[in-house]
N, C-alpha and C positions, 0 to 999 in steps of 0.2 A: 725250555718249557717245563713248567711244573704242572703236569696233568693230574687232576684229581683221581684217586684210586677208583678204578672201574669206569672211568670216563675218558680214558686216553684215546685220542683219535686213531683211527685205523688207516694206515698207509699201505696201499698196494704198490710195491716196487716191481717194475717190469724190466727185466734185462735178460736177453738171450744169453749173453756172456757173463754168467755168474759162476762162482766156484763150483766145480773144479776147472772151469775154463782157464786156459793159460794165456789168453790174448792180453795185450797191453791194457785194454779197457776194463779188464776184470778188477783191477785195483780201485778204479773209480767206483765201480758198481759195489764192491765190497765195502768201501769206506762210506758211500752214501747210505746204503741200507743200515750199516752199523751206526752211522751218525744220527739217523732218525730214531733208532732204538735207544741210543744213549740219551737223547733228549726227551724220552718218555713216550714216544709214539709206539703203538702196537704195529708191527711190520710183518707183512706177508710178502715174500719174494716169489715172483712168478718167473720161471726160467725153463730152459730146455733140460731134457733128461741127461743124466751123467754119461750115458753111452755115446751121445753125440760128440762129447769132447774126448772121451777115451778112445773112440774109434777114428775120428776124422781129424781133429785139430791138435791132438796132444793135450794132456791135462796136467795140472799141478794139484794133486789131491791134498797136499798140505794146506791149501787155502781153505778147505772146508772147515778145518778146526778153528779158523779165525772168524767165522760167521757168529755174530752175537747169538747165544743160545736161546734168547727170547724170540728170535725171528723164525717164523714158520716158512719153510721152503717148499713150494709146490712146483713139481717138475712136470712139464708137458711134453709128451713124446714129439720128437722132431725127426722128420724124414729128409734125407739128403741124397736123392737118387743119383745125381750127377757125380758124386764122390764115391759111390759104391764101386769098389774095384774087384769084388768077388764075382767073377763071371758066372758062378753058379746061381747068383741072385738076379742075373740079367734076363730080360724077356728075349724071345727070339727076334722081336722087332729091333731091340737095341743091338743085339749081337750081329745081325745081318744087314741092318740099315742104320748105322750109328749117326749119320748126319741127319737123316729124316727124324730119327728118335730125338736128337737134340733139339731140333726146331719144334717138334711137338711138345717136348718137355718145357721149353721156354714159354710157349703159349699157355700151357697149363699153370706154370708158375705164376704168371701175372694175371690170371683170370680174376682172382679175388682181391689181390693187392699187388700194386705195380712194383714188384721187387723180385728179380730173378733169383731162384734158389730158396727164397724165404717166404714168398707170397702165400704158398699153401698152408703155412703155419697159422694164418689169421684165424681160420675156423676153429681149430683146436684151442688156440690161445684165448680167443674171446669167450668161448664156451667155458673154459676153465676159470676165467675171470668172473663171469656171471655166477658160477657156482660159489666162488669165494664170497662174492657180494651177497648172495642169497643167504649164506650161512652166517655171515658177520659183515654187516653193512660197511662199505668202504667210504671213508671221508675224503681221501685224496689219492689220486693215482700219480705216481712219478714214473715216467717211461723213459728209458735210456736207450738211445740208438748209437751205433748201428748194430744189428739191422733195424731198418726203419719200421718194419712190421710191428715192432714193440709198441709203436704209437697207436696201433689199431685198438688196443685195449683202452687207452685213454679216450679215444673217440667213441667207442662202443658204450662204455659206462657213463660217459657224459651225455650221450644222446638218449640212452634208455633209462638212466636214473639220476641225471643231473649232477654227477660227481665231478668236481673240479679236477684239473690235472696240470702237471708240469711236464714240459718236454725238455729232456736233457740231451742235447746234441754233443756226442763225443767227437763228431766229425761234422759233416754237412751233407745235405741231400741234393740240393740244386747246384751246389758249388763244388768244383774240383779244387781241393785245397792245395794241390801241387802246382797247377798251371793257372789258376784263377778264373778259368772259363766256366760258364754256366753249363751244367751237365744235361739238363732236360729242357726241351723247347717250351716256350710259353703256350698255354692251352693244353699241354700234355696232362695225362692222368696224375703224374707226380706233381706238376706245378699247381694244379687245381686242388689236389688233396693237401699238399703242404700249406697252401694259403688257408684253407678251411681249418686245419688243425691249429695253426699259429694264431689265427684270429679268435679262436675259442679258448685258447690256453690261458690259465691264470698266470703262469710264468714260463719263459723259455730261457734255458741256460746254454751258454757256449763256453768252450774251454779257453778262448783267448779273445782279446779285443778286436783284432782284424776280422775274425769270423763273425763276431757279434755286430760289428759296424756294417759289414756287408749285408747282413739280414735286416738291420735297422733301416738301411737305405732302401731295401726292397719292400719292407713292410712298415713304412713310417707311422701308420696309424696305430700300431701296437708296439712301437719302439720302446716305450716306457716300461713294458713288461719283460723286456729282454735284459739279461744280466750275464756278466762274466763270472763263471765259477771255475777258476783255474784248477788244474789237477792237484798240484801240490805234492808233498811227500808225506809218508806216514811215519811220524817220529819213532814209533816202536820198532820199525823195520829199517829205518834210514841208517846210512853208514855213520860210524863214529867219526867225528871230525879229526883229521890229522893235524895236530897243532905243533908238530915239530918234524924236522927231517928224520927219515929212518936212519937209525944207527945200530950196528955198524953198516956202512953203505954196501950195497950189492948191485948188480946190474938192474937198471930201472925196469919196472914192469908197468906197461901201459895196458888199459883195459876198457872194453866196451861191454855194456849190459843192455840188452833189448833185442827185439825182433829185427832181423835183417831182411828187408823186402827188396824187390827189384828196383825200388826207387832210391834205396840207400847207396851212396857213392862209395861202395867198398873197394872197387877197382881203383878209383882215384886216390883213396887213402893208401892202398897197398903200394901204389907207384911212389907216393910221397914218402911212405915209410921206408921203402927200399933205398931211396936216395939219402934220407937222413941217417939211417942206421949205418950206411956205408962210409959216411964222412964225419960224423960227429963223435967226439970223444965222450960226451955225456951219454950217448946211446950205445956205447961199446957193450956188446953182449945183451942189449936190451931185448925184451920180449913184448909182444902185443897179443892179448887174448880177447877172443870174441865169445861172449857168453849170451845164450839165448837160443832162439830158433832161427834157422836159415830158411825163411819163407813162412807162410801162414799155416802150413799144415804139419802133421806129425812127421812126415818124411822130409828130411832136409833137401833143399834145392841142390841138385847135382852140379849146376853151374857154380853156385857159391862155394860148394865143397871143393871143387877143382880150383877155384880162384885162390882160396886160402892155402890149399896144398901146394900150389905153385910158388908160394912165398914162405913155405915152412922153413927153408934153409936160412931165412932172414929173421927167424924168431916169431913169425906170425902163426897163430894156432887157433883152432876152434875148440872151445872147452865144453860145449853142449848146453842144454837147457839148465836153468837155474831156479830152484825152488825158492819161494819168498823168504823162508826162514834162513836161507844161506846167504842172503844179500849182504848183510853186515860183514859176514866172514870173508866174502870175496872182495868187497871194497877194501877191506883192511890189508889185502895183499897188493893193492894197486899203489903206484906212485903218481900216476897221471891218468885222468879219466878222459876217454875218447867219446865225443858226442858226434856221431856220424849219422846225418839225417838227410832225407830227400829234400829237394829244393821246393820252395813255395812260400809265398808271403803269409799264407794262412796256416802253416805247419808248426805245431808245437809238440814236442815229445814230452810225455809225462815223466820221462826219465831225467829231463833237464833239472827238475826241482830236486830230485834225489841226488843228482850230481853235486849241486851246490852245497848240500848238507855234508858232503865228504870233506870239504875245505881243501880238496886237492886241486892242483893245476888242471884246467879243463881246456882241451883242444877242440874247437868247433870245426868239424870238417863238413861244412854245408854252406849253401848259398847264404851270404850275409843278410839277405832280405828275409830269410826264414824268421818266423815269429819267435823262435827260441832266442834269437838275438836280443829281443826286447827283455826277456827274462834275465839274461846274463849281463846286460849292460850295467857296468859298475862293479861287477864281481872282480876282486883284486887280482886273481890268478886266472883270468880268462885270456885264451890265446885263439882268437878267431882268424879265419882266412878271408882274404878279399876275393879269391877265386879258387877253383879246384885244380889248378895246374900243379904238377909234381913239386916244382920248386917252392911254390907258396905253401903247400901242405907240409913239405919238409922243414921249412923255416919255422912254422908254428910248432911242429913237433920238437924241434931242437930248443926253442925258447922255453917250452913247457918242461923239457928235461932239465934244463939249467935251473929253472924255478924249483923243481922237485928236489934238487940237491942243495939249493942256496937260499930259498925264500925264508925270511925271518919269521920268528914265532908271532910277532905282532901282525904281520900280513896274513898269516894263516888264521889268526884269531878274528881278523876282519872278515875273512871268508865265512867263517862260522856264523858271525853276527849277521852277515848279509842274508844267509839262508833262512833265518828264523821266520821271516815274513811269509815264506812259502810253505809252511806247514799246512797240510790238507785241511786240518780242522779249522784253521783260520779262513780258508776259502769257503767251506760249507756252512759254518755256524751262522753267519748273517742271514743266509737264505732260509735255512731251517727255522730260525727264530721268527723271520717275517711270515713264513707260512703258518707257523704255530699260532701267531696272533690272529690270523684270519680264518682259522678253521673252527667250526663248531661241530663237535662229535654228533653224528646222526643217531637218533633214537629209533625205537621200533615204529613210532608214528611217522618218521621220515621215510621209512623203508617201504616201497610199494609192495602190495600183496603178490603181484606177479611181476616177473622180470624176464625179458626176452633172453633166452640162452643160446640163440643161434647168432652167427656172425651177421652183422648188419651189412 
């Protein structure tokens, strides 16, 4: 978009998980805000305060330096009582009646917005958005979930000031992407609210085709406004393609980068790894490193820590969190990339795109119906599993090890070429361009003299 000087449309980008958040979705949020700024939009990012991430989820402060300097970041205080572990901050009610306190907390959480843990943020968030709009009229809201409370800003400014909006689903609200079941009952607050939001949205974005198709079947009357905007990889941070076998050879190094949740079949991988490493000459002395967070919070999951420790004698290790700026460096140490994902037709990891950019052999340790399989179909050095039995996983690990040692330079170059189409810029650019064509910057005459600043 070539916006005239002084007339660039103002986009309000709403994302709870914005830098320095370290969650997987932060990279999509960062790239989307930067993408709008790069195309000439004036961007204000509305997000949670830094303390939220530093205290509760863990943070990657290096990401803050990657935010386009033209973007104004407005931070809204966020309270997370259920994760407050400092007993000095607890009420007597919580300390002496924890179960009753929790039930009361849940009721309060969903009073204003039907989302446990995040509902109370609706009031502060919509008030902050109204203040931004009053100071500098907003032309478009792009709200990224989850949490889904981010959508409340889109609804509020649309209802009070007629601002169009885009819903960017990083996951799904009514759909369990792991088992494919509907999460909330028909007629529930969530079901009614989501329908209202989607029917009024200018566009609705989803990260993969299966999730998009599910919503198109559910809301056929607005199916034409739904689009797949895949995560993709960020070229400036993506791994350098390995176009030749490492020389001189050394024991192979397998590696995983990403958050390990309870849905990730790490135990199944470990069983297959144990079997393969004990019998394959290609894996003699090989190591497998897990980089990222063990669980969604700052403190690693004790169960996952123990699981890895139990296989330490077989070369499996936990390397800890990984700052974005070190991603290239760490990929360069790998010979094989491990894609270990939870089961689900609708599951796509953002890391799968980055993995393809490495041109390394990729072992998929996940249900073959996982949506990541669609991304990797045709990748020359892809080694998927048909199931998660130890023998199946071990065989895939062994084949990948042989490929790491013997794949030709031509095959590796084909892997590099395969990855080009998954650049994040190529995923975002068409949608940003389409929105730019349909937005007219608001003038003072468009801006109402008064604007409701309370949550609707």
